[in-house]
C-alpha positions, 0 to 999 in steps of 0.5 A, a space after each residue: 169441170 174437166 170437159 169444160 176446161 178441155 172445151 175452153 182450151 180447144 176454143 183458144 187453140 182454134 182462135 190462135 190457129 185462125 189468127 195465125 192463118 187468117 187470109 182471104 179467099 184470093 190468097 188461099 191457094 192450096 197445092 193440088 195433090 191430084 195425080 193425073 196427066 197434064 197437058 198445059 198449053 200456051 199456044 193453040 193447035 191451029 191458027 185462030 181468029 179472036 173475034 171478041 178483043 178490045 184494044 186502045 187507040 189502034 190509030 197510033 198503037 205500035 202494032 209490031 209489039 202486039 203482033 209478037 204476042 199474037 204470034 206466040 199464041 198462034 193468033 192469026 187475026 184479031 178482031 178489035 171491037 172497039 172501032 169507035 167509028 168516024 175519024 177514029 176508025 179511019 185512023 185505025 184502018 190506016 195504021 193497020 193497012 200501013 203495017 199489018 193489013 192481014 192480021 186485024 179486023 175492026 168493028 165500028 160502034 153506035 153512039 146512042 146519044 140523041 136517040 129520039 132526035 129528028 134525023 138520029 136514026 137516019 144519021 146512024 145508018 148513014 154513019 154505019 154505011 160510011 164506016 163500012 166503006 172506010 174499012 169496018 167489017 162488023 158492028 159491035 154493040 156494047 151493053 150500055 144499050 139496054 142498061 144505061 143508054 137513054 133517049 132525049 126524054 131520059 127514057 131507057 133505050 131498049 135493045 129492041 127499040 123500034 127506032 133502032 130497026 133500020 140500023 140492024 136492017 142496014 147491017 144485014 144489007 151490008 152483010 156484016 155481023 153484029 156482035 152484041 153484049 146484052 145484060 151480064 151474068 144472071 147472078 148479078 141480079 140475084 140476092 147477094 148472099 151465100 147462095 149466089 155463085 158469083 158472090 166473090 166477084 160481086 163482093 170484089 167488084 160491087 159495081 157489077 151488082 144489079 137489081 130488078 129495077 137497076 134498070 130492069 129484070 134480067 129476063 126482060 133485057 135478055 128477052 128484049 135481045 131475042 125479040 130483036 134477033 127474031 125481027 131481023 132474020 136477014 141480019 147475022 147476030 153474034 151473041 157475046 158470051 154465049 148469050 149468058 147461057 153457057 150455064 144452061 146449054 139445053 136452053 141455048 140450044 133451043 134458042 139457036 134452033 129458033 134463031 138460025 141468024 144467031 151464032 155465039 162466042 165464048 168470051 169470058 164464059 170458058 169457065 162455064 164450059 170447063 166445068 161441064 166437059 161432057 155436056 159442053 162437048 155435045 153442044 160443040 158437036 151439034 152446034 159446031 158451025 155456030 160457035 166462034 172463038 172469043 176471049 174479051 180482054 187482052 191478057 195473053 197468059 189467060 188464053 192458055 185456059 181456053 186452049 186447054 179446055 178446048 183441046 185437051 182431056 185434062 182433069 181438074 186444072 185451075 181457072 186463071 181468075 179465082 174471083 170469076 170461077 172458084 171451081 176447077 176446069 176439065 178439057 173437052 178434047 174436041 176433034 180437030 174437025 170441030 177445032 178448025 171450025 171454032 178456031 177459024 172456019 166459022 169466023 172466016 165464013 161470017 166476018 167479011 174480008 178476013 185474009 184467008 192465007 195462013 189457015 189450013 184447009 
């Protein structure tokens, strides 16, 4: 009887405590009691080129404000991937040339509406050529290709659709890189249960959930991209987000060995690298000529995580977005020779017409 009483009292006290301390995962933010050396950074050691950024209408944007924030980070050049093309791109290029011609590079985009219509491919190639003449220095392909873009018959346009071949060939002829985002992280396709590592992100952003029929299995979409890379060996492709293989660097290394025309950037996947610092450092060492700095979203305070993972050997420090990565980060402590390549040398080699002044040798 006494034992039942104690069990009941314990249950009441536990329920009371839970009631008082009820909070969601985002609110729970315990103080880290680990005492280790800390080297938080707000500015990169070397000037860097962010090859994966998105800005709004740069045709009318006050670039002076943007430059001030870039200077605080030591960002020497921003690559705006949302160039849109046509007249909008021309306005952006004009605004940049009039105010800060050395600080911005713009990539153009492809409008996939109308694929399958007579003359669509020829018109797309012609527009790409014109956009490059008007100042674009690369082509950005958004994830709608493969996920939502449909042809005039309502059929999904695959990443390796042969009707697009002339576009990739033209980019190679023009010597501009194609930065392409295909699919999303593999867990977005997995069951939404307690075993899914991205459960919190999907629970808070349910629109990101996919399935084998929405629109295709993840593996099929990625394979479409790889077939396209291999089919156009004279075109340089920048696989966005480490090609979604930042969590499997052995496999990514195998792919890079198979496709010498492909390089990668780590926008939005620094959390994967920061939880495997020793293996990531090995990968950065081996493929140091094929990795570019990319961030993806323009949130200046988040760059600190990137700098700290790349430059320091700090242990167990927080990521900046808990729903994205609930684990801690560790620094790779890359040597200066590799940092320089990742921060700017590789981008200077791959993306045309970046002003080289202001960068160390």
